[in-house]
C-alpha positions in Angstrom: 3.7 -16.7 -8.2 4.7 -13.2 -6.9 7.4 -11.0 -7.9 9.5 -8.9 -5.6 8.1 -4.7 -6.6 9.6 -1.4 -5.1 7.6 1.6 -6.8 6.7 4.8 -5.8 2.8 6.3 -6.4 0.3 8.5 -5.0 -2.8 7.2 -2.9 -5.3 7.3 -4.6 -8.7 7.4 -2.5 -8.6 7.3 1.7 -7.5 4.2 3.2 -9.8 1.1 4.1 -8.8 -0.4 7.7 -10.4 -4.2 8.5 -9.5 -6.4 11.5 -9.9 -10.0 11.3 -10.3 -12.3 14.6 -7.6 -15.0 15.3 -8.8 -16.7 17.7 -7.5 -16.3 20.7 -4.4 -14.5 19.4 -4.8 -10.5 18.7 -6.4 -9.9 15.4 -4.8 -9.3 11.9 -5.4 -6.2 11.0 -5.2 -5.2 7.2 -4.5 -1.8 5.6 -5.7 -1.8 2.2 -4.2 1.3 -0.6 -5.4 2.9 -3.2 -2.5 3.6 -5.0 -1.7 5.0 -8.9 1.7 3.9 -9.8 2.8 6.5 -12.1 5.9 6.3 -15.4 7.0 9.8 -15.6 8.5 10.7 -18.8 10.1 13.6 -20.1 9.0 15.7 -23.1 9.7 18.9 -23.8 7.3 20.8 -21.6 8.3 18.8 -18.2 7.0 15.2 -17.7 3.9 12.9 -19.3 2.7 9.8 -17.7 3.4 6.9 -20.6 2.5 3.4 -18.8 1.4 4.7 -15.3 -1.4 2.0 -13.8 -3.6 1.7 -10.3 -2.8 -1.0 -8.0 -4.5 -2.3 -4.7 -1.7 -2.4 -2.0 -2.6 -4.2 1.1 -0.3 -3.8 4.8 -1.0 -6.0 7.2 0.5 -4.8 10.3 -0.8 -4.7 14.3 -0.7 -0.5 13.6 -2.9 -0.2 10.7 -5.5 1.2 12.8 -3.8 3.8 14.0 -2.0 4.2 10.5 -5.2 4.7 8.8 -5.1 8.1 9.2 -1.7 9.0 8.4 -2.2 7.5 4.7 -4.5 10.5 3.0 -5.1 10.9 -0.6 -3.1 12.2 -2.8 0.4 11.3 -0.2 2.8 10.2 -2.4 4.6 7.3 -1.3 6.7 4.4 -1.6 5.9 0.6 -1.5 8.4 -2.5 -0.8 7.0 -5.6 -1.4 5.9 -8.2 -3.6 3.4 -8.8 -6.7 0.4 -11.8 -6.2 -1.6 -12.4 -8.7 -5.1 -12.7 -7.6 -8.4 -14.5 -9.1 -11.9 -13.9 -8.8 -15.0 -13.4 -10.2 -17.4 -11.1 -10.8 -20.9 -10.0 -10.2 -21.9 -11.8 -13.7 -19.6 -14.9 -13.1 -16.7 -14.2 -15.4 -13.2 -14.9 -14.7 -11.2 -11.8 -13.6 -6.9 -11.6 -12.8 -6.0 -8.9 -10.5 -2.3 -8.0 -10.1 -2.3 -6.6 -6.1 1.3 -5.9 -3.8 1.5 -7.1 -0.8 3.4 -4.2 1.3 5.8 -5.1 3.9 6.5 -0.8 4.0 4.7 1.7 2.7 7.2 4.8 3.4 5.8 8.5 3.3 7.8 10.3 0.4 8.1 14.0 2.0 6.2 16.1 -1.2 3.5 18.1 -0.1 4.3 17.5 3.3 4.1 20.7 5.4 4.8 19.2 8.6 6.3 15.9 10.7 5.2 15.2 14.1 6.6 12.0 16.0 5.0 10.2 18.2 5.9 7.9 20.7 8.2 4.5 19.8 6.3 1.5 17.3 6.8 -2.0 17.2 9.5 -2.6 14.8 9.4 -6.0 12.3 12.6 -8.3 12.9 14.6 -9.8 10.0 11.3 -12.3 9.5 9.0 -9.6 9.7 7.5 -11.1 12.7 6.6 -8.0 15.2 8.4 -7.7 18.0 
């Protein structure tokens, strides 16, 4: 079961990069982010968070290793992808359920950004999400 997801939040910890062998093909690369999706509600003195939540975000991309230093704790991001139910057992063999986000895109929002430095061209996905 999955549902389309778009949300804005803050990265809560340093990104985690993992690489998985893929036979004779290029390895699959994963960047995991822990993001707090807040729900700011106007109150008398500004805003108050009501109903925000933490969610694990997975971004599979061949440039994930390079991006692990780009995304940083505290950075504001916009995530687009799908929400997926993840069922597992804890160490005491209790059934657990987590909803994670399989990201299609994680955009950096300009809050608290001091400078932007562009590198060379990177790969862009085609309409099917595959790399060109």
